[in-house]
N, C-alpha and C positions, 0 to 999 in steps of 0.2 A: 450409667446405662447408655448404651449406644443408641443414637437416634436413627429412625427409619430413613432410608434414602428417599429423596424427593422424587426421583425418576429412575427407572430401570429398563434397559433393553436386554432381552434374553434371546440368544441364538437368532438374531435378525439377519436375514438374507434378502438381497435385492439384486435383480438382474435387469440390465438395459441392453437390448440388441444382442443378446448372447454373451455379453461380458459381465461378470459379477462385479457389482459396485461394492457390496459387502457380502460376506459369507460367514455365518455363525458368529456374528458380532455380539459380544456381551459388554454392556456399558452401564455404569452407575454414576449418578450425580447426587452427592451428599449435601446436606445443609451447609451453607457457607462456602461451597466450592466456587472458585473463580478460575474458569478454564478458558484457555486460548485454544481454538479449534483451527488447525493449520493444515495446509497441503497445497499441491499444485492446482492451478485453475483446471476445472473439469474432473478433479479427483473425487468429488462427491460431498464436499463440505455442506453446501446448501441443502442437498438431498437429505443428508443425515440430520441436519437441524430441523427440517420439516417433519421427518419421522419422529424426532424427539418432541416436536410440538403437537403431534397427532394429526398433522395435515396431510401426510402421505402414509400409505399403507405399505409395509414390506411384503415380499412374496411369502416369507416364512418368519416365524418368531413372534415375540410378544413385547408390547410396551405397557408398562404399568407405572402408576403414580400412587403415592401414599394418600390415604383418605384425607380430603380437605385441601390438598396442595393445589395451588393455582400456578399455571404455567403460562407465561406471556411470550409472544413471538412478534418481533418487529418485521412487518411485511415489507418486502422490497417494492412491490407495486400494489399499494393498498387500494381497495375498492371504496371510493368515497361517494358513490352514487346514493342519492337519498339524503345527503347532508348539504345544508346551505353554505356553511363556512368550515374552514379547517378546524376551528375551535369546537364546533358542534360534533364533528367526527371524533376529535381527541377526547371529548368528555362523554361520549355515548354510553360507556359502560361504568361510569363512576356513580357511586351512591349519592343521594341528595346530601348537600353540604360539603362535598369534596371537590366541587367544580373549580375551586380556587387553585387547585394543583395544575390545571392546564395553563393559565396565564403564567404561572411560575416557571413551568417547563418551557413554554413558548419564549419567554424572555431569555432564558439561558441558551436556548437553541436558535434564537434570533430569527423568529418569524412572527407574523401578525396573525393571531387566531381569528381575527375578523375578516381575513382574506376570503373572498368567495371561492368555493371549490371550482367553479367554472373557469376562473382566471388564474388559478394556482399553477405554478411551474412544477415540473417533476421533482425538483429538489425540495420545494416547499411541501409537497405531498409526503415525501419521505421524512421530513422533519416533523410533520404532524403525526405520522405513524410512530416515530420515536417518542414524541411528547406523550402520545396516548399510552404507550407502554410505561414510560417513567411515571406518569400520573397514576396509573392503575397499581403500580408497585406490587407485582405478583411475587410469590416466594421463589420462583425460578424464572429468570429472564433469558431469552434466547435472542441474541442480537447479531444479525447478519449484515456486516459492513455498516455499522452505525455512523462511522465518521465520514462516509462519502457525502459530499455536498455541505459539509460543515466547515466553517473557517476555524482558525486555530483557537480563537477565544471561545467559540462554542465547544470545540473539542476539549479544551481545558475545563469548561464547566461540566461537561458530561463525565470527564475523568474524575473530577472531584465528587460528583454525585455517586458514581459507582464505587469510588473508594470508601465512602462512608455508609453505603447501604448494608443492611443486614441480609439482603436477599442473595441467593446464589445466582450466578450467571455464566453463560457460555458465549464467547465472543468469536466472531469471524472478522478479521480486519487485516488490511495491508499495512496499517500504520504501526510500525515496530515500536515507536516510542509509547504509544497507547497500550500495546500488549505488554511491553516490559513493565510499565507502571502498575498495571492492574492484575495480571494473571499470577496465580499460584500453582497452577497445574497446566499441562499441555497435552492435548489430544492431536495426534498426527495421523492423517489419512494418507496412505501410500500404497497404490495398486491394490485396493480392496482390503488392506490390513489397517486396523486402527490400533495404534500404540498409545499408551498413557505414560506420562512422566510426571511425577508428583513434585514438580517445581516449575517455576514460571518460564516465560518465553525467553528470558535473558540467555539461557544456555542452550536453546533449542538447536541452533545451527551446528554447534559442536557435537551435540548428541546425535543429530541426524547424520552428520558426516562420519561419525564413528560406526553407526549401524551400517551405512553404505559401504564403508571400508571392510567391515567384517563380512558383509554379503559378497563383495567382490572377491575376497580371499577364499570364501567357501566355494564360490563358483569356479574359481581358478583351480582349486583342488579337485573339484568334481570333473572338470574338463580333463585334467591330467589322468585321473583314474579311468575315465572313459577311453581315453587314447591308449592307455596301457592295456586295458581289457580287450579293446578292439584289435590291437596288435597281436595279443595272445590268440584271439579267435581266428584270425587269418592264418597264423603260422601253425597252430596246433590242433584246430578243431577236428580235422579229418582223421587224425590218429586217435582221438579220444572222444568220438562222437557220443557214445552211450554213457560214459562215465561223467561227462561234464555238461550235460544239458542244464543242470542247476546253475552253472557258471554262465552259460549263455543267457539263461533267463534273467540272471542278475544284471548282465550287461544291458539287456533290453530294458530292465527296470531303471537303470541309471540313465539311459537315453531318454526314457519317458519322463523321469524327474527333471532332466535338463530342459526338455522341450516345454514342460509345463510352467517353468519359471517365467514370470512376467518381467520383461526388461524395463528398466527405468526409462521414463521419458527423457529424452535429451534436452539440452538447453537450446533456446532459439539462437539462430546464427546472426545476431545483431552485429551490424558493422556500419560505422560512419566514415565517410571519406571526405577529406577536405577538397575544396574546389580551387585551390590556389590561395596564396597568402593575401589577406586583406591588408589595407593600410594599417599602420600602428594605431591610429585613432579610428575607432569604429563608430562611436556616437559621441557628439558633444551637444549638450543641452544648456542653454543660457536663459535664465529668467522665465522659465515656462510657467504659464498660468492658464487654467481652463476651468470654466464653470458651465453648468447646465441649469439655467434658472437660478434658484437659491442654493443649489448644491455645488460646492467648490470641490473640484477634483484635486487640483494641485495649485499651489501659489508660490511664485518666484522660486522655481526649482532649478538647481544647477546640477549637472552630472557629466562626468567624462568616463566613457567606457573604452578601455584599451583592448587591443587584440589579446585573446587568451583569457580575458576575465570571465568569471562565472557569477552572474548577478541574479540574486533571488529577490522577488517582490512578495512581501507578506502584508497581511492586514485583513480586517473583517470583510465578509462578503458584501459586495455592493459599494465598497469604499472607492473603487476606481483603479484596481491593479491592472486589469486588462486594458482599460482606457489609457492609462499612463504608458503602457507598453506600445499601444497604437500611436500615441503622441511621439514617442521616441523613435519609432520606425517611419515617421512621416506619413502615416496612413490617415490621420486626422490633423487638422490645423489647430494650433493653440490660439487662445485669445490674445496672449502676449508672449513674447520671447521667440527664440529661434532654436531650430534643431539642425545640426550639420551632420550628415551621414558620411562615413569614411569611403574610401575608394575600393573598388573590386569586391564589393559585397555580393555574396550569393546566399540568399536566405531560404531556410527550410523551416516550416511551421507545423507544430502539433497543436491543434485547436481543441480546447476542452469540450466544445459543443459537438465535436465530431461532424461538423457540417460538410466535411469533405467526403463523407460516406453516404452513398445512395442506398438506403435500406432495402429498396426493391431490386437492386442490381445483384448479380451473383458475385462471389469473390473473384472469379475469373474476369468478369467484365469490369469490375471495380478497378482492377490493375491494368488490363489491356486497353481500356477506354480512357485512361488517364493520359492526357496529351504529353505529360512529361515522361511517361514510361512506354508509350506506344512505339512499336517497331513497325515501320512502314511496310505494308504488304505482307505482314505476318501476324496472324491473330493468336498464335500459340506462344509467342514470346513477349517478354517485356525488357525494357532497357534498364539495367541495374548498374548504376555508377559507370555508365559508358560501355557496358558489355551486354549483348543480348543473352537472355536466360529463359528457359522454358518456364511458363507461368506456374505450373504445378511444382517444379523444383524450387522456385522462389517461395511459394506458399509453404512448402515443407520446411524451409529455413526458419519459418516463423511458427512451426509446430502445428500447421494445418495438414490434415490428410487429404488424399486425392478425392475422397467422397465429398468433402466440404467445398471443393473448388467450384462446383455447380450449384451450391446451396445459396439462398439469398442472404444478404448481409444481416437482415433483421433476425435471422435464426441464431445468430451468434450470441454468446454470453458477453457481459461487459468486458471481461478480460480479453476475449477473442477479438472484439471490436477494437480494443486498444492496440493489440498486436497487429491487426490489419492496418491501422492508421500508421503505426511505426514502420510497417513494411513500405508504405507509400512514401513516408518521410525519408527513409534511409536509402531509397533507390536513387536519390538525387544528390550529387556532390554539393557540399555547402561549406561556408566558413562562418556563418552566423546562424545559430540554432535557437529557435523560439519554442519553448516548451510551456504550454499553458495547461496546468494540472495533468501532467503525464502519468502520475502514479496511481490514479483511481483504477480500481479493479485488477491491478496486476498482483500476481503472487510474489512471495518473498524471493524466490529464485530469479524470476524475471526482473524484479526490482534491482537485485544485486547486479545482474548483467547490464541493465540500463545505466546504473550508477557507474559501472566500470567504463563503459564506452563513452559516456559523457565526460568522465574524468580524464580519459585519454584523448578526447577530441582535441585536435590542434587548432580549432577555431574558437569562437566566442559564443557564450551561452547566456540567454536571458530566460529566467525560469520563474513561473508563477506556481506556487505550491502551498498546501496546508500540511504537508508531511514534514514534520520537524526533523526526523531522522534523515530523510533524503536531502533536505536543505543542508544539514550539518555535514553530510558526506560529500556534497557537490559544490556548495557555494563558497566563493571567496569574498563576496560582498553581499550584504543584505540591505534592501531598501524597505523601510517600514512606513506604510501609509496608515496614518493614525486618525484620519477624519479632519474635516474643516480645512482641507488643503495642505495639511502637514505631511511631508514626506522627508524622512531622515535617512541618511546613508550611514551604515555601520560596517566596519570591516569584519569579515568572517561570516560564519553561518548562524543558524538559529540560536544555539547555545551561547555564542559570542554576543549576539544581539541582546539576549536576556541578561547576560552578565554585565553588559555595559548599561543596560536600562532596567534595573531590578524591579521597578514598579510597572513593568509592561502589562501585567495582568489587569491593572485597574482600567476602568473605562476612561477614554479620552474624548468622548463626545458628550453632548448635553444630557444623554440618558443617565438614569440612576445606575449605580453599580449593580451588577448581576450577583445576587446572593443565592445560596443553595435553597432548594425547594422547601426544606424544613424550617427555614428562617423567615417565611413570608408573614406569618400571622403574628409574630412578635419580633421585637428588636433582637438582632443577633447578639449573643453573649460575647463579651470581649475575650480574646484568646491571647493572653500573656502579652498584651501591648502590641500585637501584630494584627494587620487586617487579615481577612480570610485568605486572600491571594498570597500575601506575604507568608502566612503560616504554611500554605501548601508549598511555596517555594522553599521555605526554611526546612521543611520535612524532606523535600526532594533533593536538596543540595548534597547531602552525604552520599547518595547513590551516584550522582553525577561526578563527584570528586573521586569516588572509588573507580568509576568507569574510566575517567581520564588517567588516573594513576596506572590502571591496567594497560591502557593503550600506550602510555609512555613506556612502560616496561617492555611491551611487545616490540615497539619501534626500536628501543635501545638494543634488544637482542638481535633484531634484524640488521641494524646498522653495524653490528659487530661481526657480521658474516664476512669471512675471509675473501678478499679480492672483490668485494661488492663495489667499492669506489672505482677500481680500475676496469672491471669487467662490465659493469652496468651503471655508468655514471648518472644516467637519467633517473633510474630508480633510486639511487643513493640520494640525489638531490630532492626528489619528491618525498622520500621518507624523512629527510632532514627538515624539509619545510613542514611536513605534518607534525614532526616532533616539536618544532618551535610553536606551531599553532596550539598543540595540546598543552604545552607547558604554559603558554599565555592564558589559555582557557582555565587551567588548573589554578593559577595564581588569582585570576579574577573570581573564580568560584569560591576559593578559600576566603578571599577578602569579603565577598558578599555574605558568606555564612557567618563570618565573625561580626559583621555589622548587624545582621539580623539577630544573632545570638545576644549581642549587647543590648539591643532594644527589647528582646524577649525577657 
């Protein structure tokens, strides 16, 4: 017998400012659904999720839930007024006897439930909202960017919790590794149309590109038909006025159809320009040590960064990644050791706190008042990589429209603030790029573009990120900060780091290992001789191996392209290097799987 759907939207329509966000939307969420909700920034993902949660009313249509079904929504900006601590807020709707679930979730998400609300950061408040949802365990969970402000260990904990839950859930996330691991269906919002694909995020981009290609082909055919009919009308309408009014009306209908089509939003015009070649040695650190009281940031650390390196820094929140970055740039002094910076360095920085943005300033003033972008005597232009450009034209390069130019920065979404900060960053030529959590709030298409320009940048990149997929695509070296002053350098990206250190999921501090919420009240049952983290890794490795094999096959086909070596030697070299990296990663993954399989 078929089970009743958990939630249903019927003929839902919503309009903002004259433009339809949704029109006649029908949507069903069934028990056990694990859905990735994707789309460009501003496409309406969060709006749709709020309608699903019953927090926003559509203009037309109906939202229904099955009797007794509980729907939980992770609030982006939770209202904690009236609560003394984060734990009080997270436990506010739990029945008596279930309060233990909050400390369990708090440990996994890495925040202290006893933190007073008055002193809690925005990230801690969001983690408390997520802990509240996880502890309440509704039958349908709606999660809007749950991985923002989480470190990789907390993301892995959340991933494991969602993987074993019986609840249905809908996810909005920029973290592709997270979506690939958890989703079984995909909802894609594109220009007011919501399409569903009953398979996970893994194949989303190919599916999207196929639909767009079909759309472009249909538009091209329609344009040709309009051109043909218009030519007929000009040359023959006077001789056949009475007999062919139907054909004229058909031409008008074709033109109306063409004008009603909503063009896809273009991609941002991201561009990085080198400011001249730096010295071959960019940074050399010898014997670095730094402590703040009892907290050791780094101990006896050595590192050499060469021109062209892409170095990723990973580790738990609060372990000192940004502090180590500041040490390496000479912005703070070590207790011991030395840092030697290379010659001819021009540094551009993306700050995760977005302190460079004045929230009360307009977008226009944010650019024109920047001393690095200001054009003397001209308030309408900004200096972009040495060339004056009208401020509105530059904003349009980053997908802002003219109306937003005079709006305050605080009115922007998280993704729009990220794009504005990238606009400021990319206006200045540089040869050393500092990216501190650049991927938060960006949609998949913008992440693709950022990845491409960072990959093609002819300077050096230092990157702090919790986005495993982005690290894999960009980094040539990964530095893992593991607490108690330990910082270890690994060649390659995130997957390479994991392959070289299989036990990375285990805690390396004095804290007890983080266990799943359901294992708090009793000892965890043994799982075939593997720890919980090892079991997760063992289960995930076949997918990683399959992915690496597919990438190797694609690269092999590309390298067989006729005349690639002679016509595009740089691309041939880059593809060859990628092939070698993937083959090494495949060998490591296979060896790791065999070792775990033997223990299991």
